[in-house]
C-alpha positions, 0 to 999 in steps of 0.5 A: 481510531483508523488503522495505520499500515505502513509499506516499508522495506530496506530494499529499493525497487520492490514496488512499495509505492505501487502496492500502496496505491493498489491497496488504497484503490482496492479498499476504496473499491470495497467501500472503505475510506483510506489515505495514501501517505507519502513520505518518500522525498524523491517522489512527488505528491499525487493529486486526489482528484479522481481516485477512490482514496485521498492522498496526503503529503507527509515528506517532513517529520512534522507533516507526518506527525500531523497526518498520523494524528489526524488519521487516528482521530478518524473512525472506520479509516485506514491509513496506508503509509508509503515509506522509501528504500534503504531508510532503516531508521525511518523504517523503525519510525513508521514501524512504531507507529503502525498497526501492521507492516507490509514488506514487498519484495521481488523474486530475486535472491537479493530481495528474498534475503533482505526481506527475511532480515526485515521480517526478523526486524519487524515482527508485525510485518507481512512479506508481500510478493510483489510484481510477481511473474505472470509466466507460468514457468517463471511464477513457478520458479519464483514460488519454489524459491519462496517455498525453499528460502522462506519456509520459516515465514510461510505464515506471514507471506501474503498471496503474490501481487502480479506484475501488471503494467496498467498499475503504473496508471495509479502513479500518474499525477491524475488517474484516468477517468476509467482504469482497466478491469484487471487493474481493478481486480487486482486492487480489490484482491490486495485489499481483501487480504489485508482486510483479513489480516486486520480482521475487518469485515471484507464486504464490498459495499460498493459492488453490493450497491451496484455502483460502477465507474465514478459514483462511488469515489470519495466526494470532496466533503469527505476528504478531511486530510487536506492539510495544506502542507507545503514544505518538504524535506530537502533532498 
């Protein structure tokens, strides 16, 4: 069966969607098949064309059930469900169907307080410092805050995902033919961490084959998540 990972959290603006797509892109670069599943009604679905992963629209309850059921039938796939902010009941539902949960948070004290509450609520969850400062002084200050305020949960905190302006390219309707190398490296790093948590072999199959560019993108025949879901939950 496919592994199901939910990216949730009560705080908005923490980079859940960015992290979801970076993780899927990184999994694709490492030779793993994955699906990025949209549940946030405030966002529009993105085209799967040109990505190293597929996309699925699950903005209604029925669509989410169909997508998850479909994923569970697939071997060696990983489903990444992109949640939305300030949806506690939805977060509980997604947590119930997930294998692990990722809780992105930024360096503000408000984000840290919120992610601590979420870690207490969701025992299978891991906190992910997201859009972390690249400036050395700011990074050091942010790391100290996390060490001080979240020491109890240090074994459930993944390595930070740095702020990277190029990450917005993954959130375009259609991605460019070539993505910047720093973005690809960041995506791989995120994916490797999550694969280690899932105890899945972190073998970079694509790199081992020496493939680059578009050669290792998923061909249409290997995109089983085309469910043709057209209905959506009203805003």
